[in-house]
C-alpha positions as CSV (number, residue, x, y, z in Angstrom):
1,Y,113.4,131.9,110.0
2,T,110.1,132.0,108.2
3,T,111.2,130.0,105.1
4,K,113.4,126.9,104.6
5,A,115.3,128.7,101.8
6,K,116.3,131.6,104.2
7,A,117.3,129.2,107.0
8,L,119.4,127.0,104.6
9,T,121.1,130.1,103.2
10,A,121.8,131.4,106.7
11,C,123.2,128.0,107.8
12,K,125.4,127.7,104.8
13,G,127.0,131.1,105.8
14,N,127.4,130.2,109.5
15,S,130.4,128.1,110.4
16,K,128.8,127.0,113.6
17,C,125.6,125.7,111.9
18,T,125.3,122.0,111.4
19,G,121.8,121.9,110.0
20,V,118.3,123.3,110.0
21,I,115.4,122.2,112.1
22,L,111.7,122.8,111.4
23,K,109.6,123.1,114.6
24,G,106.2,124.6,115.0
25,G,106.2,126.1,111.5
26,K,109.5,128.0,112.0
27,Y,113.0,127.1,110.9
28,Y,115.9,127.1,113.3
29,L,119.7,126.8,112.9
30,G,121.1,123.7,114.5
31,K,124.5,123.6,116.2
32,G,124.8,120.1,117.6
33,D,126.7,117.1,116.2
34,S,124.1,114.4,116.7
35,F,121.3,113.5,114.3
36,K,118.4,111.7,116.1
37,A,114.7,111.0,115.7
38,S,112.5,113.6,117.4
39,K,108.7,113.4,116.9
40,G,107.2,116.4,115.2
41,L,110.6,117.8,114.1
42,I,112.2,117.8,110.6
43,A,115.9,118.4,110.1
44,W,118.2,119.1,107.2
45,K,121.8,118.2,108.2
46,Q,125.0,119.5,106.6
47,T,127.6,116.7,106.2
48,S,130.5,115.7,104.1
49,A,128.3,113.1,102.3
50,I,126.6,115.9,100.4
51,K,125.4,116.9,97.0
52,A,125.7,120.6,96.2
53,I,122.8,121.8,94.0
54,N,121.7,125.4,93.6
55,D,124.0,126.6,96.3
56,Y,122.4,124.2,98.9
57,Y,123.9,121.1,100.3
58,W,121.9,117.9,100.4
59,T,122.7,114.8,102.4
60,V,122.5,111.7,100.3
61,Y,121.1,108.7,102.1
62,A,121.5,105.3,100.5
63,D,118.8,102.7,101.2
64,Y,116.3,105.4,102.3
65,T,113.1,106.6,100.6
66,L,110.6,109.4,101.0
67,T,106.8,109.2,100.6
68,G,104.3,111.9,99.8
69,D,105.2,112.7,96.2
70,I,104.5,116.3,95.4
71,K,105.7,116.6,91.8
72,S,107.9,114.9,89.2
73,Y,110.8,116.6,87.4
74,K,113.0,115.5,84.5
75,T,116.3,116.6,86.1
76,L,117.7,116.3,89.6
77,A,118.7,120.0,89.6
78,L,115.1,121.1,88.8
79,A,113.7,118.8,91.5
80,M,116.1,120.1,94.1
81,A,115.5,123.7,93.2
82,A,111.8,123.2,93.6
83,C,112.2,121.5,96.9
84,T,114.5,124.2,98.2
85,A,111.8,126.8,97.4
86,S,109.0,124.8,98.9
87,A,107.9,124.9,102.5
88,T,106.3,121.5,102.3
89,C,109.1,119.6,100.5
90,H,111.4,117.5,102.7
91,G,113.5,115.8,100.1
92,V,114.0,114.5,96.6
93,T,114.0,110.9,95.4
94,T,115.4,109.7,92.1
95,H,113.4,106.9,90.4
96,S,115.3,106.9,87.0
97,T,117.7,109.1,85.1
98,S,114.7,111.3,84.0
99,V,112.3,111.0,87.0
100,H,113.1,112.9,90.2
101,K,110.3,113.6,92.7
102,T,109.9,116.1,95.4
103,N,108.4,114.6,98.6
104,S,106.6,115.9,101.6
105,A,107.4,113.1,104.1
106,T,110.4,112.4,106.2
107,P,112.9,109.7,105.2
108,H,112.6,106.1,106.3
109,Q,114.8,103.1,105.6
110,V,113.9,100.6,102.9
């Protein structure tokens, strides 16, 4: 797929899809059960520990953060919608009830 939004939508509608992988500027549907580190790849995994926003499912990771702030939003829904539409956004962090930031880096444990 050429965009993250198209790949996430396709994954949501495919019962065999377990996530989306960004590799070499293209998005691919994942079908495996494991979630492992792989240099140069970025993955969005569908799980039961999710938050549904704007028809997309987001895995919530406790004790993780993202770096590379792109933009700040007043609501989580706005931040997640912006991230979904962005090719460079890899996640959203919540800093307070009214500060939610889109981020360009992959998650790392704090």
